[in-house]
Structures are given as C-alpha cells and as structure tokens.
C-alpha positions in Angstrom: 98.9 97.7 89.9 98.4 101.6 89.2 95.7 103.5 90.2 93.2 104.8 87.6 90.2 107.0 87.2 87.3 105.1 85.3 84.4 106.9 83.8 81.4 104.7 83.3 79.4 106.5 80.7 76.7 105.9 77.9 77.6 104.7 74.8 76.8 107.6 72.9 80.1 109.4 74.1 81.8 106.7 71.8 82.6 109.3 69.1 83.9 111.7 71.7 86.3 109.4 73.4 87.5 108.2 69.9 88.0 112.1 69.2 89.7 112.6 72.2 92.2 109.3 72.0 90.7 107.9 75.4 91.5 104.4 76.2 88.1 102.8 76.8 85.9 99.1 77.0 82.7 98.0 77.2 81.9 97.7 80.7 82.1 94.2 82.3 79.5 94.4 84.8 76.8 97.1 83.3 74.8 96.5 80.1 74.8 99.3 77.7 77.6 100.9 79.1 81.3 101.9 78.4 84.3 102.9 80.7 87.0 105.2 79.8 89.9 104.3 81.6 92.3 107.2 82.6 95.9 106.7 84.1 96.1 108.5 87.4 99.6 110.1 86.7 100.8 113.1 88.8 99.4 115.6 86.1 96.0 113.8 86.3 96.0 113.5 90.1 96.8 117.4 90.0 93.9 118.3 87.5 91.6 115.6 89.3 92.1 117.6 92.7 91.4 121.0 91.4 88.2 120.0 89.3 84.8 119.2 90.0 83.3 116.1 88.3 81.8 117.8 85.5 84.7 119.8 84.9 86.8 116.8 85.1 84.7 115.2 82.5 85.0 118.6 80.4 88.6 118.5 80.6 88.7 115.0 78.7 86.2 115.9 76.3 83.1 114.1 77.9 79.7 115.3 78.2 78.8 115.1 81.8 75.1 114.3 81.3 76.0 111.3 79.7 78.3 110.3 82.8 77.0 107.6 85.0 79.7 107.2 87.5 83.3 108.0 87.9 85.7 106.3 90.4 89.0 105.8 91.6 90.2 102.4 91.5 
C-alpha cells in the first residue's frame, strides 16, 4: 500500500475540497469530519518536507483553522 497524507477536517471545507479537486471521504471513525486523501508522491513529499502544517494546508487550498489533524499513513 502506498503512503498518503490524510488531512482530517471539518465538513465546512467541502466547497474548497471540491474546488481544488481533492480526493476525500467522510471519516469512518469521527462524527462530523471529512478526510482529504493526498497520495504521497515524490512531488508531495518535497512540498511536505519544506512547509509547516498551515502552509501545507494552504498549498492544497484548505483553511488550516478548519483542520483537525494531519497524518502520514
């Protein structure tokens, strides 16, 4: 299985998620949360290594204040 970045965020970001054509799903474990799934490619790894969490969210068009957690799985 390939690595991916999962950004757990509030559903209020669904419009931004759609506008930025990001892959997402409703959380299987958290009520009222959506998970943005970003494949961990070499390009994404390079961006991830250079940016802080808030900058990473901004890079993908997400409001960091609406993000609950970011993890690499």
